[in-house]
C-alpha positions in Angstrom: 91.5 94.5 115.4 91.1 92.9 118.8 92.3 95.1 121.6 93.1 94.0 125.2 93.5 97.1 127.5 95.5 95.9 130.7 93.6 97.4 133.6 90.5 99.8 133.8 92.0 102.3 135.9 92.4 106.0 135.1 94.5 105.8 131.9 93.4 102.2 130.7 89.8 103.1 131.5 90.0 106.2 129.8 91.7 105.5 126.5 90.0 101.9 126.4 86.6 103.4 127.2 87.2 105.9 124.3 88.2 103.2 121.8 85.1 101.0 123.2 82.8 104.1 122.6 84.1 104.3 118.9 83.1 100.9 118.4 86.2 99.0 118.5 86.7 95.6 119.5 88.1 96.1 123.2 88.3 93.9 126.2 89.6 94.9 129.6 92.1 92.7 131.5 91.0 93.4 135.2 90.9 91.7 138.7 87.6 90.0 139.7 86.5 93.0 141.9 87.0 95.5 139.2 85.2 93.2 136.9 82.3 92.8 139.1 82.0 96.8 139.4 82.2 97.1 135.6 79.5 94.5 135.2 77.2 96.3 137.8 77.9 100.1 137.2 79.5 100.0 133.8 82.5 102.1 132.7 81.9 105.9 133.2 84.1 108.6 132.1 83.6 112.3 133.0 85.5 114.8 130.8 85.0 118.4 129.6 85.3 116.8 126.2 82.6 114.4 126.6 81.2 112.0 129.1 80.8 108.3 128.4 78.6 105.7 129.8 79.4 102.1 128.9 77.3 99.4 130.4 79.1 96.1 131.3 82.1 96.5 129.2 83.8 93.3 128.1 86.2 92.1 130.8 88.5 89.0 131.4 90.4 88.2 134.3 94.0 86.6 134.2 92.6 83.2 135.2 90.5 83.1 132.0 92.4 84.8 129.5 93.3 82.5 126.6 93.0 83.8 123.1 95.7 85.9 121.5 94.7 89.6 120.8 96.3 91.8 118.2 97.1 94.7 120.4 97.7 94.7 124.1 97.5 98.3 125.6 99.5 98.3 128.8 99.2 101.0 131.2 100.1 100.3 134.9 102.3 101.5 137.4 106.0 100.5 137.4 105.4 98.4 140.5 102.8 96.3 138.8 104.7 95.7 135.7 106.0 92.3 136.5 102.6 91.1 137.4 100.9 92.8 134.6 103.4 90.9 132.2 102.6 87.6 133.7 98.9 88.3 133.6 98.8 89.5 129.9 101.2 86.6 128.7 98.2 84.3 127.3 97.2 87.3 125.0 100.3 87.5 123.3 100.1 85.3 120.3 102.8 85.1 117.5 101.5 88.3 115.5 100.3 90.2 118.6 102.0 93.5 119.7 102.0 95.2 123.1 101.9 99.0 123.2 103.0 100.1 126.5 102.4 103.6 127.6 104.5 103.7 131.0 107.0 106.5 131.5 110.7 105.8 131.1 112.2 103.1 129.3 112.8 100.1 131.5 109.3 98.7 130.5 110.8 98.1 127.1 113.7 96.1 128.4 111.3 93.8 130.4 108.9 93.4 127.6 111.5 92.7 125.1 113.2 90.0 127.3 109.7 88.5 127.8 108.0 88.6 124.3 110.9 89.7 122.0 111.4 93.3 120.7 109.5 92.6 117.4 106.4 92.3 119.4 107.0 95.5 121.5 105.7 99.0 120.1 106.8 102.2 121.6 104.2 104.2 123.3 103.7 107.2 125.5 100.5 109.2 126.6 99.9 112.6 128.0 96.6 112.7 130.2 95.7 113.7 133.8 93.1 111.5 134.8 92.1 109.8 138.3 90.0 106.9 139.3 87.2 107.7 141.9 86.2 105.3 144.5 83.2 104.6 142.7 85.0 103.2 139.7 84.5 106.6 137.6 87.3 107.8 135.3 87.7 111.5 135.9 89.7 113.4 133.0 91.0 116.4 134.7 92.0 118.5 131.8 91.6 118.8 128.0 94.7 117.0 127.1 94.4 113.2 126.1 97.3 112.1 123.7 98.3 108.7 123.1 101.4 108.2 120.8 102.7 105.0 119.1 104.7 103.7 116.6 107.4 101.1 115.6 110.7 101.6 117.4 112.5 101.5 114.1 110.4 104.2 112.6 108.8 102.1 110.0 105.2 102.5 108.8 104.0 98.8 109.5 100.5 97.6 108.6 99.8 97.0 112.4 100.6 100.6 113.1 98.5 101.9 110.1 95.6 99.6 111.4 95.8 100.8 115.0 95.8 104.4 113.8 92.8 103.7 111.8 91.0 102.2 115.0 91.9 105.4 116.8 90.7 107.5 114.1 87.1 107.9 115.6 88.0 107.7 119.2 87.5 110.7 121.3 91.1 111.3 122.1 94.4 112.4 120.1 95.9 109.3 118.8 99.3 110.0 117.2 101.1 107.6 115.0 104.9 108.6 115.2 107.9 107.5 113.1 110.2 108.8 116.0 108.4 107.2 118.9 111.3 106.4 120.8 112.8 109.8 120.8 109.2 111.0 121.9 109.6 108.7 124.9 112.8 110.1 125.8 111.6 113.7 125.5 108.8 112.9 127.8 111.1 111.1 130.3 113.6 114.1 130.5 110.7 116.3 131.1 108.8 114.2 133.6 111.9 113.2 135.6 112.7 117.0 135.8 109.1 117.9 137.0 108.8 114.9 139.4 112.3 115.5 140.6 112.0 119.2 141.3 108.5 119.1 142.8 109.2 116.0 145.0 112.5 117.6 146.1 111.0 120.9 147.0 107.6 119.5 148.0 106.0 122.4 146.1 104.6 123.1 142.6 106.3 124.8 140.0 105.2 128.5 140.8 106.4 128.1 144.4 109.9 126.7 143.6 110.7 129.3 141.0 109.6 131.9 143.6 112.2 130.6 146.1 115.7 131.9 146.0 117.8 129.7 143.9 114.5 127.6 142.8 114.5 128.4 139.2 118.3 127.7 138.7 118.0 124.4 140.7 115.1 123.3 138.5 117.1 124.2 135.2 120.1 122.4 136.4 118.0 119.2 137.1 116.7 119.7 133.6 120.1 119.6 132.1 121.0 116.6 134.1 118.4 114.7 132.6 119.1 116.4 128.9 122.8 115.2 129.2 121.8 111.5 130.0 119.5 111.5 127.2 122.3 112.8 124.9 124.7 110.3 125.9 122.1 107.6 125.3 121.8 109.1 121.6 118.4 110.7 122.4 119.2 114.3 122.9 115.9 116.2 122.8 115.8 119.0 120.1 116.4 122.5 121.4 112.7 123.5 120.9 111.8 120.4 123.3 114.2 121.8 126.1 113.0 125.2 125.6 109.4 124.2 125.9 110.0 122.0 129.0 112.1 125.0 130.5 109.3 127.2 130.1 106.9 124.9 131.9 109.2 124.2 134.6 109.7 127.7 135.4 106.5 129.5 134.9 105.7 132.0 137.7 102.5 131.4 139.7 102.2 127.7 138.2 100.5 125.1 140.3 101.9 122.4 138.0 103.0 119.2 140.0 103.9 115.7 139.2 101.6 112.9 140.2 104.6 111.3 141.9 104.7 114.2 144.4 101.0 113.9 145.2 101.7 110.1 145.7 104.5 111.0 148.1 102.5 113.7 150.0 99.7 111.1 150.5 102.0 108.5 151.8 101.7 106.1 148.7 103.9 104.1 146.6 106.1 106.1 144.0 108.1 105.2 140.9 111.5 106.2 142.1 113.6 103.6 140.6 111.6 103.5 137.3 111.5 107.2 136.5 114.6 108.7 138.3 116.8 105.7 139.2 116.9 104.2 135.8 117.8 107.4 134.3 120.4 107.9 136.8 121.8 104.4 136.2 122.0 105.1 132.4 123.9 108.2 133.0 126.4 106.5 135.1 126.8 103.9 132.7 127.8 106.5 130.1 130.1 108.5 132.5 127.6 111.4 132.9 127.7 113.1 136.2 124.4 114.2 137.4 124.5 115.6 140.8 121.1 117.0 141.2 119.5 113.6 139.8 121.5 112.0 142.3 120.1 114.2 145.2 116.5 113.6 143.9 117.2 109.8 143.8 118.5 110.0 147.5 115.6 112.1 148.6 113.1 109.5 147.0 114.8 106.5 148.4 114.9 108.0 151.7 111.1 108.4 151.5 110.7 104.7 150.5 112.9 103.6 153.3 110.9 105.7 156.0 107.5 104.6 154.4 108.8 100.9 154.8 109.2 101.5 158.5 106.1 103.4 159.2 103.7 101.4 156.9 100.7 100.0 158.6 
């Protein structure tokens, strides 16, 4: 199985690097500067679960990409999705499949429109990682899950082959017969975490210590849950209970990466993670007042950033 990993940043570099470390046929689709860095320094992973030193990993630039691949692992920020789709297009042959691990659902709409739904798997990941200035991928905790599956729940040959490819890799690869529900479950949780920590500009523990903080967080979680339910993907009670526990843990330093990006003055995925969820709720007649407030807050930040950038 030939695997193309789009990008070699924190997420793509980690999962792609682990697959390469396990002996899989992996190539990274990268910009020229990253290709030069990888050729010179190799791909380095630092993790409590095992470091990796991968000298001169196979790379290709968009201009040189020609032959189709079996699987295209797509991990990028939402604002880079359109360019990533254009760059990876030559790799999508008649029997190729793309495995996107972005948050939310809008990427499926865009990939379906470009390549056809039959060539788009469902996927999601759970990992905290960052890319250092020297190109090293730093894994920040002990969670490294990559879930994938056919969106209709079937057990296809390509999913079985992909599961086999991941079996010896140093991460938790999970083939799922309910991957779309898994993606919605993660989206509900992430939108609640990102929304609450960005709106309050504080980690979970500080929010729940504030008067009304716990109640506001749970109300936002319920907004997100009701949107998922209206779209046909209501999270199970145990999923909501687990999310509520994590979102209201006293003393927790848990934050969303969106809050960290916001506090650093960076770009954020306001439309992809929050705006799209809000739009889907509105289309189904679901009133989500806290979700609306979060979206207004994030868009105000983006507007201010556009005035002050540079």
